[in-house]
Structure formats: structure tokens, C-alpha cells
N, C-alpha and C positions, 0 to 999 in steps of 0.2 A: 706742123705735122701734115701728113697726107690726108685730106678730107674726102677722098673718093671712097664711096661705099658701094659694094657690089652685092646685090641680092641674088643668091644662087637658087634657081628654080628648075625643077624637073617634074615629070608626071609623078603624082603621089605626094606632092607638097600640100600643106594646109593653107588655104587662102587667108584665114583670119590673121595668122602671125605675119604673113607677107604684107598684108594691108597695114597692120600695126606699125611695122618697121618703116613703111613708106610714109605713113601719116606723121610719125614722130620725127623722121629725119629728112623727109623729102623737100620741105620748104622752111626757110628761116622765119622765125617770128619777127614782128615789126621792131621789137626792142633790140635785136641783134644787128649791128652794122658791119661787123667783120666778115671774113670768109665763112661760108657754111658748107654743108655736105653737098657733094655732087653724086647723086644716087642713080645707079643704073641697074637694070635687070639682066641677068646673064643665064643662059640656058642653051641646050643643044638644039631645041626646036620649040615651036609653039606648044603650050600646055593648056589643058582644060581643068578648070576648077568648077565642078558641077556643070552649069550651063554657060559659064563664062570661058572665054578664050584669051590667053595672054601671049603676046608676041615679045620675046626677049629682045633687048637692045643689042646684045653681044653674045658670043659663044662663051662656054665655060672657061676657055683658055684666058679670057679677060680677067678672071679672078686674081691671077697672080700679079696683076698690075694695080690692084686696089689697095688702099690703106686699111680698109676694114671689109671683111666678108661676113655676111649674115646668112645663116642657113635657117629658113623657116621650119615649122613643124613637119615631121615626116608621118604620113597617115598610117601606113601599115608597118608597125614596129616588128612584126613577125617576118617581114621580107627584108632581104639585104638591100641597102641602097645601091643605085647603079654605080658601077666601077668608075664610069666617067666622072660622076659627081665627087666621089671620095678622092679620086686621084687629083682632081682640080683643086679641091679644098686643101689637100695635103701639100700640093705644089705652092698654093698661095701662101700658106703659113711658112713654108720653107723660104719663100721669097721675101718674108718679113711682114706679111699682112697680119693684122689682128683678126681673129676669127671668133664669131659669136653664134651660138645656136639658140633658137627660141623653141621652147616646149620640147617636143620629141625630135627636134633637129639634132639633139645631143647624140642620137643613135648614128647619125651621119658622121659627126666628129669622132665618135668612138670607133666606128668602122674604119675611119681614116687614120687611126692610131694617135690622134691628137690629145686624147684624154688619158692615155696610159700614164700612171703615176700621178695624176692630177686629181684634185677634188672637183666634183661636178654634180649637177643636178638635172632633173627633167620633171615632167609632170608626175605628181605623186603616185598616180595609178600605174606608172611604168618604171618606177625606180628599181623595184625588185628584179624586173626583167633585164634592165640595163646592167645591174650589178652582176647578175648570173651570167649574162652573155659576155661581159667584158670585165673579168675579175681584176684586171690591172687598174681599173678606174675606181677611185674612192668616191662612191656615190653617196651624196647627202640628201636624204629624202625630205628634210625638214626646213629647207630654206627657199626663198623666192628666186634668188640667183646667186651665182658664184663668179667672182672676178679673180681669175688666176693670172692676171697680167695680159699676156697675148692671146689667151683663150678664155672665153666667157660662156657660161651656160645659164639658162633660165628655166623656171618651172612653166606651167601651162598658162595660156590665155592672158589674163591680166598681168601676170608676172613678166610676160614678154614685153609689155609696155614699161614695166618697172625697169627692166634691163636697158631698154632703149633710152629712157630718161637718165639712167645711170651713165650711159655712154655720152649723152649730151653734157651732163654735169662734169664728167671727166675731161671732155674735150673743150667745152666752152664755158664751164663754170655754173654755179648754182643759179645765177640770175637768168641765164639762158634756159636752163632746165625748167625753172619755175614758169617762164614765159610760155614754153611749149606745153607744160601741164595746164596752164590757164586756158590756152587755146583748145586743148582737148577735153577740158573740164574734168580733170582727174587730180587726185592728190599729188602734190609735187614731189614727194619722196616717201618711199617705204624702204626701210633697210633690207638689204639682201638676206640678212640672217633672220628675218621675221618668218614665223611659221607659215607654210603653204595654206593650211586650212585650220580652222578651230573646231574642236570636237563638240563644244557646246556654244553655238552662236547666240548672239543677243536676240531674244524673241522679237518677232516682228510687231507684236502688240505694244512694245515699249516705245514705238514711234521714234526711233533713233534718238535716245535721250542725250547723247553726246554731241549731236549735230550743232547745237548752239554753243556748246562749251568750247569747242576747238577754236573758232574765231575769237571768242572772248579771251582765251589764253594768249593767242598770238598778238592781240592788240596790247597785251600787258606783259610781253616777253621780257621787258626790262625790269620787272619787279621780282622780288624774292618770293615767288609763289610756292605754296606748300600743298600737299595732298589735301589737307583740311580746307584750304582756300578753294581748291577745285571742287571738292565734295560739297561745300556750302553753296557754291554757285550752281552746281548741278542739282542741288536739293536732294542729296542722297548721302548715305553713310560712306566713310572712306572705304570700308570693305566692299560695299556694293559698287562704288565708283571703280575700284580696282578690277572687279569682275567684269564690268562693262568695258573698261579699257582693254583688258586682255582679249575680250571678244571682238572688239572693233579694230584693234591695232596689233595684237599679238605681243604687246609690251605693257609694263606697268606705267602708271601716270608719270612717275619721275623719270623713267627711261625715255618715254615719249617727249617729255618736256626738255630733257637734256639734248635729245636729237634736234629739236626745233631751235634751241639756243645755238648749237653748233652750226646748223644750216644758215641761220640768220647772220652769224659771224662770218661765214664764208661769203655770203652775198655782200656784206659791208666791206670786206677786204677786197673783193673784186671790183666794186663799183664806187668806192669812196677813198679818200686819202686820210680818213680818220685815224688817229693814233690808236694803238692797241688798248690803252686804258679807256678811251672813249667808247670803243667797240665793246669792251667788257661791261661797261655801264649800260650800254644800249641793249645788250643781250641778257642782262640779269646775272652775269657771271661775277659781278662785284669788282674784282681787281684784275689787273693785267696778268699778275702771276697765276691766278686761278684760271683765267682764260687760256693762257699758254699751256698750262698743265693738261687741262681737259681737251684742248684742241689737238695737241700733239698725240695724246692717247687715242683720240677718236679718228683723226684724219691721217696721222702718221708723220706730219711735219709741223714745225712751229708756225704761228700765224704769219710772221715776216717772210718766211720761206715760201709759204703758200701764195702770198701776195706777189712776190717777185716771180715765181714760176708761172702764175696765171697771166701776169702782164707780159712776160717774155713770150708766152705762147701766143698772145695776141699782137706781139710786135709793138707794144706801147713804148714811147720814149722813157728813158730812165729806169727801165725794168731791171 
């Protein structure tokens, strides 16, 4: 695949989302030996972010030569994005580029017509505005990011990093995404369907009661853990555990555990030659049949197909 990534910048862009994309995609982690992203910054001229000045590497016309175009957050959602930017983004997508927006960068994609008829998201504070201004867009205010194939959108700030890690996982696999997450000291995976914010967050006085539970579970991912097991380890009732889990992850304990099992299976399929039944045992799925059923339902393809596709993408012999 084409690993060139173009960051589209103009006056009015948010520097945080731009920095997030560059940090996540700009340099390969030590664990990755294959090709990585070639990241460039594209814009019509030098732009200012507060007291900082950024000089683009290329003009906006370079976007159409990229494999992936990323549009950072757009500061003034009440103002129309520059025509030069929307035209360049539209031309890039027409030329075959994958286009992703971070936070309010979705307003740029919507103005370019790329979100018409698609499901998309943006920062929760601006989803109503996006929906009203662009009624052809199916705005989902309750998710972290949306992957619609060649067009992707994310919610605000931290969700921009979630989407960048999702791109790494799509392009290079779970092991690479986990390595990037470790370097950035962030959780390696949050499902795109997770809620953007929780109305009743875990109280700060609880001192993060699940902080010690998460690594404890991951060290025992091969075991048939139950909610009662997790509650006992966390020294709380199952009902209280579920409340804390929803507050911290947006999911129930079993939903979170299922996601971790699938991600571990992906990593083993990418990095080992273990048979499917061995991976099923290592991830607590029990049997190869159970793993195949849950893996296909979650990932969309059987484990064997996932392994072949990933290795073909990396150009490994026998893929």
C-alpha cells in the first residue's frame, strides 16, 4: 500500500490534532522493521498556531499524490473552510487517497462533499452544528471515531489519537499499534464505538480502582475469567465493578475482556506461526471453533484470512 501521509494545514487549524498525527505516524517504533509512513505537511503558505510558525513541505496540490490525507481540527466551525483546502481534499480523494479528519476537521470533509451519505462524527460539542449544516451526513455523536473505508472521522482531542492508532493497526497490525501506544504511554486500543464521554465519571477520590485490575487481567487472558473473578480481584461487588468499568472504558467488563482477547489473537496471528487452536487457548477462547466464530464476528474475516492478508501486506514469503 501507499504509506505516504499528507497533513493538510491552513490558517485556522488546531495545532494539537496536527501534533497528534505527527507523533503517532511520523516515526516508526523500534519493533517495526518494514516500511513505515512518509509524513509530509502540505499547505499554501506558512501558518501560525498561536506563537508558533509552521512552514509546509509542499503545497496543497501534493495531497492528491498521497496515500492518506489527514485534516486536523478546524478552529472556527462557524466559518467556511478555504476553498483551496476543500478543493484539494476532494481532488485527493478522487485520486484514490484515504482521507481522515481529526476532531472538527470533519467540517472540512463535509464542505468538500466527502461525507454526504456517510456516517461520520466530530467533537460532541459540534455534532449538532455539523448535522444541521450538512443534512446529507449521518452524524453519530456517540462514538470516538468512524471508519467508513476510504473516509474516516474522529471525535475531539484524545479520540484523534485513537483514530491514528486505528490507522496504524489497519496498515501495520496490532503489534505495531501497540508499540506506538507504548511509546506514547496511552491505551493501545479503544473501540471506535465507545462513548465520547461518560455522564457520571468515576469519582477522583476512588484513586482509579481499576488501574491495578487491567494488567492483572491481561496477564491472565488465557484463563476463563468471569465478572465474579474480576470483582473479587478488585475487591468490589460485580454491580459496582460494572459501574466502574462503564465509567472508565464505556463498556461492560465482559465486553472489554472480549475486546482484549480478540486484540491478543490478532497480535499472535501477526507475529507467530501458532495454529489457531493454540491461539484460542492462549487468548482464553477455549477452542478454535469459538475463536473463529468470535474473530469473524468482530474483525470481519476468519483468523486464517487475517493472517494471510496481514503477511501479504508486509510482503512476507508464503503469504
